[in-house]
C-alpha positions in Angstrom: -38.7 -17.5 -36.4 -37.7 -16.0 -33.0 -36.0 -12.3 -33.6 -33.7 -11.0 -31.2 -34.2 -8.6 -28.5 -32.4 -5.5 -28.6 -31.6 -4.2 -25.3 -30.7 -1.2 -24.8 -28.5 -1.0 -21.6 -28.3 2.4 -20.0 -24.4 4.1 -19.8 -23.1 3.5 -16.4 -20.8 6.2 -14.9 -20.9 8.1 -17.9 -17.7 9.3 -20.5 -14.1 8.3 -18.5 -12.9 11.4 -17.4 -9.0 11.9 -17.4 -7.9 12.0 -13.9 -6.3 14.7 -12.1 -2.3 15.0 -13.2 -1.5 14.4 -9.5 -3.4 11.0 -9.7 -1.7 10.1 -13.0 -1.0 6.6 -13.0 1.4 4.6 -15.9 1.7 1.1 -16.7 5.4 -0.3 -16.6 4.5 -0.4 -20.7 3.7 3.0 -20.6 6.8 4.5 -18.4 9.4 1.9 -20.3 8.0 4.1 -23.5 8.6 7.2 -21.7 12.1 6.7 -20.2 12.7 4.6 -24.1 13.8 1.9 -22.5 12.5 -2.0 -22.0 9.7 -3.1 -19.6 11.9 -5.7 -18.2 13.9 -2.6 -17.1 11.2 -0.8 -15.5 10.3 -3.8 -13.3 13.7 -4.0 -12.4 13.7 -0.2 -11.2 10.7 -0.9 -9.3 12.2 -4.4 -7.2 15.2 -2.3 -6.7 13.0 0.3 -4.7 14.7 3.2 -6.9 11.0 2.9 -8.5 8.0 3.7 -6.3 5.1 1.7 -7.1 2.4 -0.5 -6.1 -0.3 -3.0 -7.7 -4.1 -2.6 -8.4 -5.3 -6.3 -8.3 -2.4 -7.9 -10.1 -1.3 -4.7 -12.2 1.4 -2.4 -11.5 0.8 0.7 -11.6 3.3 4.1 -11.5 2.3 7.2 -10.1 3.4 10.3 -12.0 5.0 11.9 -9.3 6.7 8.6 -8.8 8.1 8.6 -12.2 9.1 12.0 -11.5 11.1 11.9 -8.4 13.0 8.8 -10.6 14.0 11.9 -13.0 14.8 14.1 -10.5 17.3 11.7 -8.3 19.0 10.3 -11.9 19.4 13.5 -13.5 22.9 14.5 -15.2 24.1 17.5 -14.8 26.8 17.4 -17.0 30.5 16.7 -17.2 32.5 16.2 -14.0 34.5 19.7 -13.9 37.8 17.2 -11.8 37.7 14.9 -14.9 41.2 15.5 -16.6 40.8 16.8 -20.4 40.5 14.7 -23.3 38.1 11.8 -21.5 38.3 8.8 -19.8 41.7 6.2 -20.2 41.8 3.4 -21.5 42.7 0.3 -19.2 43.6 2.6 -16.9 47.0 3.8 -18.7 47.5 6.4 -21.4 49.2 4.7 -24.7 52.7 5.7 -25.4 54.0 7.9 -27.7 53.8 6.3 -31.2 52.0 3.2 -29.6 49.4 1.5 -32.4 51.6 2.6 -35.5 52.5 0.7 -37.7 56.1 -0.1 -38.5 57.5 1.7 -42.5 57.6 -1.0 -44.6 55.4 -3.3 -43.1 52.3 -4.6 -43.4 
């Protein structure tokens, strides 16, 4: 009966090290989780050129810096002070007084 030969393989490169912060790379799935959107939405942002990405083989990778640039470019600074008080009008016009009320005694 032949026994199995145990081969001890040397560890190549040692334990994986964390990339420096400026070289941090994300997959579209990771970016989608961060932005709380779908992975497809992230790919659309890349295709539109709004989010810079590159390929490593067939995989898409996004730099942390590119993600930060997208967030800064699309940040919201609060409501527009030029907007009328009361928010957006519905259907382009204000409702007339009494509109939408039920007639008395009717159903």
